[in-house]
RODREN-75122 format. One record per residue (C-alpha): x, z, y. Coordinates in steps of 0.2 Angstrom, whole numbers, plus 2048, in hexadecimal, padded with zeros to 3 digits. Layout:
N
XZY...
This chain:
366
7A785A7E679C8617D679D8587C678C8527C979084B7DA79F8427D279383C7C37848367D079382C7DB7978247C878781F7C57848167D679580E7D57918077C57828037C87867F97DA7927F17CF7887E77C077B7E27CE78B7DC7D678B7E47E779B7EE7E87A57ED7F57B87E57EE7BE7FA7F27AF7FE7E57B37F17DC7C77F27DA7C28067D37B58007C57C37F17C17D17FE7BF7C580A7B47C07F97AA7D47F57A87D78077A47D28067937DE7F978C7ED7FC7877F97EC7878007EC7978057DA7937F47D47947F47CA7A17E97CD7B27DD7BD7B17D97C279E7D37D67A37C97CE7B07C07C37A47BF7CF79A7B67DB7A57A97CD7AB7A77CA79979F7DE7987987DE7A578C7D07A17897D47907827E57967777DE7A37737D279576C7E07897667EB79875C7DC79C7577D97897507EB7857487ED79573E7DD7927397E278072F7F078971D7EA78C71C7E979F7097EF79F70A7FF79A71080D7A571F81379A7278037A372E80C7AE73381A7A573B80F7977468067A574C8167AB75281E79B75A80C79676280D7A676781E7A677081D79677880F79877F8147A87838297A278E8207937978177A27978267AD79F8337A17AD82679B7B08237AE7AF8347B37BD8387A77CA8297A97C78297BC7CB8407BD7DA83A7B37DF82C7BF7DE8357CF7E78437C77F583C7C87F482E7D27EE8327E57E182A7F37EC8237FE7E682080E7D68278077C38228117BC8318177AB83681F7AD82F8337AD84283C7AA83885179882F84B7A28208527A681884079D81782F7AE81D8277BF82382D7D08228207DD82D8207EF8278257FA82481580583080C8148338018148287F382181D7E98208147D88328157CD8368097C08438057B58477F37AC83F7FB79982F7FC7A382D80E7A58258167B48248257C081A8297CC8208327DC81583C7E88168487F681F8547EA82C84C7E383C84D7EB84783D7ED8568467E484B8477D58458367D48518307C784D8387B785A8397AA8508297A08518207AF8618147AD8678037B385E7FA7BF8508037C98417FD7D58378087E08268027E781E80B7F680C8027F88028018067FF81280D80E81980781F81D80C82D82580384082A80384D8287F585F82D7F586A8227EB8778257E18858247EE87B82F7F987482480486282780A85481880C84581A81483680E80F82880A8178168058118167F38068277F58038327F27F38457F87F08517F07E185E7FB7DE86B8047CF86A8147C887D8167CA8888097D68968017CD8A47F57D28A97F17E48987F27EC8887F97ED87B7EC7EC8687EF7EF8597E27F284C7E67FF8397E080082F7E780F8387F381D84680181A84F80E82385F80E81B86C81C82087C81581588982181089B81E8158A68158068B280B8108B78047FE8A57FD7FA89A7F48068877F780587E7E780586C7E68058657D57FF8547D180984D7C080785A7B280A8687BF8148747CD8108787DC81C8897E481788E7F582089B7FF81A88F80F82188280F82F8708148328638058348567FF83284E7EF82883D7E582B8387D98208287D881D8277C68258327B482483C7BE8348467CB82E84D7D783D85B7E283A85B7F184986C7FB84886B80F84D87D81184B88D80B84188D7F983F8877EC83688B7D982E87C7CB82C87F7BF8228707B082087579F81588679E81E8847A882F88A7B68338857C284288D7D48458817E084F8877EF85987B7FD85B86B7FC86486B7EB86085F7E18538637D384C8547C68488577BA83884C7AD83784E79C82F85B7948378647A18458687B18448657B985686D7C985C8647D186B8617E18718567EE8668477F886B84E80685E84081386283380785E83B7FE84E83E80F84682D81984D82781883A83582083283382F83F82082E83981982384C81181685081B81086181080286881980187981D7ED87B8137EA86A8087DA8677F67DE8607FD7D585280C7DF84E7FE7F184F7F37E98438007E48388067F68387F57FD8387F17F38297FF7F881E7FB80C8237EC80C8207EA7FE8137DC7F581D7D77E58217D37DE8327C27D38387C27C78467D27C984A7D37B68537C77BF8607D87C88677E67C286F7F27C68618007C68707F77D587B8047E187D8007F687C80A80588180A81587A80C82086B80482885E80783384D80682983B7FC8378387EE8318417DD82C8387DB81B83B7CB81F8477D88268517E28168547D480B8547CF8158647DF81286D7DD7FE8677CA7FE86F7CE80487D7DF7F98807D37E987B7C37EF8827BC7E88717B27F28647BC7F68527AE7FB8447B58048347AC7FC8277B48048177C47FB8167C07EE8237C57EF8347B57E583C7BA7DF8517AB7DD85B
């Protein structure tokens, strides 16, 4: 895209924002641009939003006031109005472009909105990709993208307790100091030390992750998740903790589940479902439960509710009119997570006999 095209798009976006016509994605972009002026990261988000609204009101009053000073009977009125609008938007656009280009040089647009090539949708959405943010207790951060190797995610200044956050439409793998590899799914977070010390190896998980734990018989590996602890010595397993029920699927080795005084042991091929009052052990569909880590959607036996959960996280979208389809409807098939959103929706449309429309990041079911 040329600089002139970028400028024209920025001007249109700012005009829409001043008129209150932006969709949520466009409003977020303007908000992030505005917040980038702020050098005080400790300022509460509510104060930033209030400042943004005040700036908008001041700008609109200035804009309208200058226009009202021009006599409407003269032909120059239209040109004066255009000149004022152009001068305001030019100043805003120039700064917007510089800051936006600076931001996009380091932060990728995950699951980017892209033109639809099938003629069936208003737009399409690309799949998510490898991305995470690493931070330490001192507030230092490092953005980790497709080109960053997992072995290099611990710069020398990143010591102590670390947090690896993967946003919606992202995924990332990290090699811990003991040789354990952890793959994080979209909208997940892992807290861990740069070096394990003492008689255990302990991490904390929010979301979903696949663990390949290095064997160390003298130091068990323990994962805190919600009100539970998963303990292993050396094994491979998946933990899904997006919802109140925690699902742990064991690929190999042995796992001990501890939850509020209750204990259960897993053998390969089984899963433990931890709810508020029990731990249920049963045979697992390992291929399906670990499909995300292999870059696949395995829909065999999945309900519509399960599928839209996965799709929403991976493409960073929101479904509208979900209640019109029975959430326990079952589907079959396998699809690459490298697929565009339109390909996934065509399969869902076939399985439900309904129409799915993409409108920005909203999926409307007809």
